[in-house]
C-alpha positions as CSV (number, residue, x, y, z in Angstrom):
1,M,9.5,-20.3,-8.1
2,V,8.1,-23.5,-9.6
3,E,10.5,-25.6,-7.5
4,K,9.5,-23.9,-4.3
5,L,5.8,-24.2,-5.0
6,T,5.7,-27.7,-6.4
7,P,5.3,-29.6,-3.1
8,R,2.3,-27.5,-2.1
9,L,0.6,-27.5,-5.5
10,Q,1.1,-31.3,-5.9
11,K,-0.6,-31.8,-2.6
12,Q,-3.5,-29.6,-3.7
13,S,-3.6,-31.4,-7.1
14,T,-4.0,-34.7,-5.3
15,F,-6.8,-33.2,-3.2
16,M,-8.5,-31.8,-6.3
17,R,-7.7,-35.0,-8.4
18,E,-6.4,-32.9,-11.2
19,P,-3.5,-34.3,-13.2
20,L,-2.4,-30.8,-14.4
21,P,1.3,-29.9,-14.3
22,V,2.3,-27.5,-11.6
23,G,4.0,-25.3,-14.2
24,L,0.8,-24.9,-16.2
25,K,-1.2,-23.9,-13.1
26,L,1.5,-21.4,-12.1
27,A,1.7,-20.0,-15.7
28,A,-2.1,-19.6,-15.9
29,T,-2.3,-17.9,-12.5
30,L,0.5,-15.5,-13.3
31,R,-1.1,-14.7,-16.7
32,F,-4.4,-13.9,-14.9
33,L,-2.6,-11.6,-12.4
34,A,-0.6,-9.9,-15.1
35,T,-3.4,-9.4,-17.6
36,G,-6.8,-9.7,-15.8
37,N,-8.0,-12.0,-18.6
38,S,-11.2,-13.8,-18.0
39,Y,-11.2,-17.5,-17.2
40,P,-12.9,-18.3,-20.6
41,S,-10.0,-16.4,-22.3
42,L,-7.4,-18.3,-20.3
43,Q,-9.2,-21.5,-21.2
44,F,-8.3,-21.1,-24.9
45,S,-4.8,-20.0,-24.1
46,F,-3.9,-22.9,-21.8
47,R,-6.4,-25.5,-23.1
48,V,-7.8,-26.0,-19.7
49,E,-11.5,-25.7,-18.9
50,A,-12.6,-22.5,-17.2
51,S,-14.3,-24.4,-14.5
52,T,-10.9,-26.0,-13.6
53,I,-9.1,-22.7,-13.8
54,C,-11.4,-21.1,-11.4
55,K,-10.6,-23.8,-8.9
56,F,-6.9,-23.8,-9.1
57,I,-6.1,-20.1,-9.3
58,P,-7.0,-19.5,-5.6
59,K,-5.0,-22.6,-4.7
60,V,-1.9,-21.3,-6.5
61,C,-2.3,-17.9,-4.9
62,Q,-2.6,-19.6,-1.5
63,A,0.6,-21.5,-2.1
64,I,2.5,-18.4,-3.2
65,I,1.4,-16.6,-0.1
66,A,2.4,-19.6,2.1
67,V,5.9,-19.9,0.5
68,Y,6.9,-16.3,0.2
69,K,4.9,-14.0,2.6
70,D,7.0,-14.5,5.7
71,E,10.1,-13.9,3.6
72,V,9.2,-10.7,1.7
73,L,6.2,-9.1,3.5
74,R,7.1,-8.8,7.2
75,C,5.9,-5.9,9.4
76,P,8.6,-4.6,11.7
77,K,8.1,-5.6,15.3
78,T,11.1,-4.2,17.1
79,E,12.5,-0.7,17.6
80,K,15.6,-1.6,15.5
81,M,13.5,-2.7,12.6
82,W,11.3,0.5,12.7
83,K,14.4,2.7,13.0
84,E,15.7,1.1,9.8
85,V,12.5,2.1,8.0
86,A,12.7,5.6,9.4
87,A,16.4,6.0,8.4
88,K,15.5,5.3,4.8
89,F,12.7,7.9,4.8
90,S,15.2,10.4,6.3
91,S,17.9,9.7,3.7
92,R,15.7,9.3,0.6
93,W,12.7,11.7,1.3
94,N,14.1,14.1,3.9
95,Y,11.3,13.3,6.3
96,H,12.3,12.2,9.7
97,N,11.0,9.7,12.4
98,C,8.7,8.2,9.8
99,L,7.5,4.6,10.2
100,G,5.8,4.3,6.8
101,A,3.2,5.8,4.5
102,V,-0.4,4.6,4.9
103,D,-3.2,4.6,2.4
104,G,-6.0,2.4,1.1
105,K,-7.2,1.3,-2.4
106,H,-10.5,-0.1,-3.7
107,I,-10.4,-3.4,-5.5
108,A,-13.4,-3.4,-7.9
109,M,-15.6,-6.5,-7.8
110,K,-18.9,-7.9,-9.0
111,K,-21.6,-7.5,-6.4
112,P,-21.7,-10.7,-4.3
113,P,-25.1,-12.5,-4.0
114,N,-27.2,-11.2,-1.1
115,A,-24.6,-8.7,-0.2
116,G,-26.9,-5.7,0.0
117,S,-24.9,-2.4,0.0
118,K,-22.1,-3.3,2.3
119,Y,-19.6,-3.6,-0.6
120,H,-20.9,-0.6,-2.4
121,N,-18.5,2.3,-2.0
122,Y,-18.9,6.1,-2.3
123,K,-17.5,6.0,-5.8
124,G,-20.5,4.0,-7.0
125,F,-19.1,0.5,-7.5
126,H,-18.7,-2.6,-5.3
127,S,-15.2,-3.3,-3.8
128,I,-13.1,-4.7,-1.1
129,V,-10.4,-2.5,0.4
130,L,-6.6,-3.0,0.3
131,M,-5.1,-1.1,3.2
132,A,-1.3,-0.9,3.2
133,V,1.8,0.7,4.8
134,A,4.7,1.2,2.4
135,D,8.4,1.9,3.2
136,A,10.6,4.4,1.5
137,G,11.4,2.0,-1.4
138,Y,7.7,1.2,-2.4
139,K,7.6,-2.2,-0.6
140,F,4.6,-3.1,1.5
141,L,5.4,-3.4,5.2
142,Y,1.9,-4.2,6.2
143,V,-1.2,-5.2,4.2
144,D,-4.8,-5.7,5.3
145,V,-7.2,-7.0,2.7
146,G,-10.9,-7.7,2.7
147,A,-12.8,-4.9,4.4
148,E,-16.1,-4.1,2.6
149,G,-16.0,-1.1,0.3
150,G,-19.0,0.3,2.0
151,A,-17.4,0.5,5.4
152,S,-18.1,3.9,7.1
153,D,-16.5,6.1,9.7
154,G,-13.0,5.2,8.8
155,G,-13.4,1.8,10.2
156,T,-11.1,0.2,7.6
157,W,-7.9,1.6,9.2
158,S,-9.1,1.6,12.8
159,N,-10.0,-2.1,12.5
160,C,-6.5,-3.1,11.2
161,S,-4.4,-5.1,13.6
162,L,-1.4,-2.7,13.1
163,H,-3.6,0.2,14.2
164,D,-4.6,-1.6,17.4
165,A,-1.0,-2.7,18.1
166,V,0.2,0.9,17.8
167,E,-2.6,2.2,20.0
168,D,-2.0,-0.4,22.6
169,H,1.9,0.1,22.5
170,R,2.4,-3.5,21.3
171,A,4.0,-2.7,17.9
172,G,7.6,-2.1,19.1
173,V,7.5,1.6,18.0
174,P,10.7,3.4,19.2
175,Q,10.5,6.0,21.9
176,P,10.4,9.7,20.8
177,E,13.8,11.0,19.6
178,P,15.0,14.5,18.5
179,L,15.0,15.3,14.8
180,P,18.3,16.0,13.1
181,N,20.0,19.1,14.5
182,D,17.3,19.6,17.1
183,D,16.9,18.8,20.8
184,K,13.2,18.2,21.3
185,P,12.0,14.5,21.3
186,V,9.4,13.9,18.6
187,P,7.4,10.7,18.4
188,Y,8.0,8.3,15.5
189,H,4.9,8.3,13.3
190,F,3.2,7.2,10.1
191,V,2.2,9.6,7.4
192,G,-1.2,9.7,5.6
193,D,-3.5,12.0,3.8
194,D,-6.3,14.0,5.1
195,A,-8.6,11.0,5.4
196,F,-6.8,9.7,8.5
197,A,-7.3,10.7,12.1
198,L,-4.5,12.9,13.4
199,R,-2.5,11.3,16.2
200,T,0.9,11.7,17.6
201,W,1.8,8.5,15.7
202,M,-0.1,9.5,12.5
203,M,0.6,12.8,10.8
204,K,-1.3,14.3,7.9
205,P,-1.1,17.5,5.9
206,F,-2.7,20.7,7.1
207,S,-6.1,21.6,5.8
208,H,-6.0,23.2,2.4
209,R,-8.1,26.1,3.7
210,S,-6.0,29.2,4.6
211,Q,-2.6,27.5,5.1
212,V,0.1,29.9,6.3
213,H,3.5,29.5,4.7
214,R,5.1,27.1,7.2
215,E,2.0,24.9,7.0
216,R,2.3,24.7,3.2
217,I,6.0,23.8,3.6
218,Y,5.2,21.1,6.1
219,S,2.4,19.7,3.9
220,Y,4.8,19.6,1.0
221,R,7.4,17.8,3.0
222,L,5.0,15.3,4.4
223,S,3.3,14.6,1.1
224,R,6.7,14.0,-0.5
225,A,7.1,11.1,1.9
226,R,3.5,10.0,1.6
227,R,3.6,9.6,-2.1
228,V,5.5,6.3,-1.8
229,V,2.3,4.4,-0.9
230,E,0.5,6.0,-3.9
231,N,3.4,4.8,-6.1
232,A,3.3,1.4,-4.5
233,F,-0.3,1.0,-5.5
234,G,0.5,2.4,-8.9
235,I,3.3,-0.2,-9.5
236,L,1.0,-3.0,-8.2
237,S,-1.8,-2.1,-10.6
238,H,0.5,-1.5,-13.5
239,R,2.2,-4.9,-13.1
240,F,-0.9,-6.9,-12.1
241,R,-3.6,-5.6,-14.4
242,C,-6.3,-7.8,-12.9
243,F,-6.8,-4.8,-10.6
244,L,-7.9,-2.7,-13.6
245,T,-10.9,-5.0,-14.1
246,T,-14.0,-5.7,-12.2
247,M,-13.2,-9.0,-10.5
248,Q,-15.8,-11.7,-10.9
249,Q,-14.6,-14.0,-8.1
250,H,-16.0,-14.6,-4.6
251,P,-14.7,-12.0,-2.1
252,D,-12.7,-14.6,-0.3
253,N,-10.9,-15.5,-3.5
254,I,-10.4,-11.8,-4.3
255,N,-8.7,-11.5,-0.9
256,L,-6.3,-14.3,-1.8
257,I,-5.6,-12.8,-5.3
258,T,-4.9,-9.4,-3.8
259,M,-2.6,-10.7,-1.0
260,C,-0.8,-12.9,-3.6
261,A,-0.2,-9.8,-5.8
262,C,1.2,-7.8,-2.8
263,V,3.6,-10.6,-2.0
264,L,4.8,-10.9,-5.6
265,H,5.1,-7.1,-5.7
266,N,7.6,-7.2,-2.8
267,L,9.4,-10.2,-4.2
268,L,10.0,-8.4,-7.5
269,L,11.2,-5.2,-5.8
270,I,13.6,-7.3,-3.7
271,R,15.0,-9.3,-6.6
272,Y,14.9,-6.5,-9.2
273,P,15.1,-3.3,-7.2
274,H,15.8,-1.1,-10.2
275,A,13.1,-2.4,-12.5
276,I,10.5,0.2,-11.4
277,P,10.2,2.8,-14.2
278,E,6.6,3.6,-13.4
279,V,7.0,5.6,-10.2
280,D,7.0,9.4,-9.7
281,R,10.5,11.0,-9.6
282,E,11.9,14.4,-9.1
283,D,14.1,16.4,-11.5
284,P,17.6,16.2,-10.1
285,D,18.2,19.9,-10.7
286,T,14.8,21.5,-10.0
287,Y,13.1,18.9,-7.8
288,D,10.0,19.3,-9.9
289,L,7.7,16.3,-9.8
290,I,7.7,14.1,-12.9
291,P,4.6,11.9,-12.7
292,G,5.2,8.2,-12.9
293,R,3.9,6.3,-16.0
294,W,1.2,4.7,-13.9
295,R,-0.4,8.1,-13.3
296,L,-0.9,8.5,-17.0
297,D,-2.8,5.2,-17.3
298,Q,-6.5,6.1,-17.4
299,Q,-7.5,2.6,-16.4
300,L,-5.9,2.7,-13.0
301,L,-8.4,2.9,-10.3
302,G,-8.2,5.8,-7.8
303,L,-6.9,5.5,-4.3
304,M,-9.4,5.4,-1.5
305,P,-9.7,8.4,0.8
306,L,-11.3,7.4,4.0
307,P,-13.8,9.6,6.0
308,G,-12.0,12.2,8.2
309,H,-11.7,12.3,12.0
310,H,-11.4,15.0,14.6
311,S,-7.8,15.7,15.6
312,A,-6.5,15.4,19.1
313,R,-4.9,18.5,20.6
314,E,-1.6,16.8,21.3
315,A,-1.3,15.6,17.7
316,K,-2.1,19.1,16.5
317,D,0.6,20.6,18.6
318,Q,3.1,18.0,17.3
319,R,2.2,18.8,13.7
320,D,2.5,22.5,14.5
321,Y,6.0,21.9,15.9
322,L,7.0,19.9,12.9
323,S,5.9,22.7,10.6
324,H,8.2,25.1,12.5
325,Y,11.0,22.5,12.4
326,Y,10.9,22.0,8.6
327,M,11.0,25.8,8.2
328,S,14.0,26.2,10.4
329,P,17.7,25.9,9.3
330,A,17.8,22.6,11.1
331,G,15.1,20.9,9.0
332,A,14.8,23.0,5.8
333,V,15.9,21.8,2.3
334,P,17.1,24.3,-0.3
335,W,14.3,23.7,-2.8
336,Q,11.2,23.7,-0.6
337,E,10.4,27.4,-0.9
338,R,10.2,27.2,-4.7
339,M,8.0,24.1,-4.5
340,V,5.2,25.9,-2.6
341,S,5.4,29.3,-4.2
342,P,2.5,30.4,-6.4
């Protein structure tokens, strides 16, 4: 990593007129990401003034993003790429025609000067929002960082570039195809929780009120796939514990820090795919959920549910069809009845 980042950081060091070694800057930045230690604390660990640390950490994050983002955090743009994502959801989570799991997370921060209430969220603290789409292996396919925590009416997701691209048919989403052992074409779609608007390209669980049996089955099957994004956030926060603190930086720098952590998250999963003991898993015999270690960490911040929306009739019909499919012999899995029984 040092070798790939050296040219960019040396250029930035010349601009800032700081004769600090590139390795020291990188080490201090990674220590901050991994621990969330304050700049005064890092000052004593690295013998560098806090005023200098606060200048180069955003620069190092910027360099990491520039070097690695295009390599490890690329959103699919073609039908072939989206189908590869969907195939992994089918084989690993038994949920078909899935383009990814969508959710958002608050990044706690100190109130910026003169910000009013725009960063103040419904949980009672100031934040920016990390909105992400995860694949079946907990990697981020798409990340949007920087929306104010006080955003209302679900604007966070609806203002994302991926949302607009899908709505405008510019995202390369494949044409509808039949589910396994079925003959009716079903649109490829993302999965989210009840916070998101129901669309033909965005499915969410049925309301918890008065669910019939097939609706409980479908909600379980969808939630089983949707959990990957919760686990992705859990891994991110567990590894980069700066997200367990209230960040003191300017919002622009918090955006850089968050994006940098997401890039490193993907880089680690690609290079060390089996080094993820923190995630949820299922008992191989009973399929009971065994919570990941990150869920037991009381410091971890909760995920961000967005305000709900009214559902379109066509999307409701699609969800209803899917609920029948996952109850049928074509789409059922042997353990699902036991998982939703009282």
